[in-house]
Phi, psi and omega in degrees: 000134179303149183297329179294323178294320177296319178296322178297315179295321177297321178296321177300312179300319179294319179296320177300314178298322179300318180289325184282318187231013170073032178245159180284346180097356181299329180295337175262321182297314183300310177298323180291313182290321183272308186280324183265313183273347174082014177288147174304150185301320182292324176291316178300321179297314181296315179296320178298319180298323176295319178294322178298316179298320179297318179298318180296316179298317179299318180290325183294327183266355183278123180302323181299322179284320185299328183289344179259346184294133173260098188292324179296317178294320180298315180296318179301312183287328180297328178302328181270320182292323177294322176300317178295319180296320179293320176299318177298321179301316185279350180241009184298328180295343180274350185256115178283165178300322181295318179295319178300319179294320179293320177298316179300312181298317181294318180297318182293321178297317181297313181293324179299317180296315180300316182293322179292319182291332185247021187292338182263001182277131176239121185266063178236144179241161175303143184301331182276005180302127179276169172052068179276358179079175184294338184244010177271166181193180176237152178201165178273123184268119181294332182287316183262350179060041177207166178282136180226174181230169176202162174221153180280129173249152177055058179306320179300323178294316179300320179294316180297319180291325177296320177298315179297323180294327176295319176300313182296325179301321179279318187288319189232008170082013175260156184287344183096349180297328181293344174266316184294312187299307179298325180292312178301321183284312187279328189239346186239009170081013182262127178303150187302313184293325177291315178300321181294311181295319179294319180297318181301321178294323184286321192294333178297322178287317185296326186278346186301314179302317179294322178295319178297320179296315179298320178296316182294334180268001179081015182280355177244028182296327179275085185290334178296317179295315179296319180296320178296320179295317180297314179298320177297319180296320179297316179291319181296324180296318179296323176295317180297326178298325180285332180277332189304312181297339182268354184258113177301143183302319181298321178294318179300315181298312183296315180297319179295318180298319178296316178300315180296322179297320178297316180295319179298316179298319180300314187273340181264332188233345186246012181272000000 
């Protein structure tokens, strides 16, 4: 199969994940492009960043996602994630491909453990709950088929993790959503679907510094490969939107944790 066709299929898979769990798909794109298709890590990172941006754009214009986005929370967290992404941009030359791969494996293992330990936690409050704070809100929950509420807990932790996600976006080509979403859901009181929709909007901004660096270094010279990945991500996100209401949150969490564990094993023990 031509490499462009494989990149298109990888983009579809990444887009579906983006719609289901609010990630840009880089956590899947980088291992597929680098580990399965054999592209150098720096090329895989650049192509992945293009796919992440496409997923974010697709999510930003989708009505289903917009109704769940918490814009106040997104702006608050973006202030920190952009700072991390810019720091990553200016220090990327200090990070070798081997170090980047180790960072990716360690991050995925950590998030997999958090998601498995907290897979049965549901962060929803009765819709009539007062005093939701500056970052709380109400929304219609597809799982319970009723309106529910939530509030943000541990804002300093959410800010710190957003900063770290910005670093990862530049260093290893993922949008950072795979770090933000599980943390917001498991430790900061934000329901998974809200965290996912909010993250998708954020990651497009966060990934731009790393994408600019990859472009300047010539890591996106193969525009056909990047274009195939982008088209796949756009199509996959729309497919994921249709699957999302039918997928129970517990199943999404467990499946994501298993996927992350596999990726962690690949980059920590099989390289």
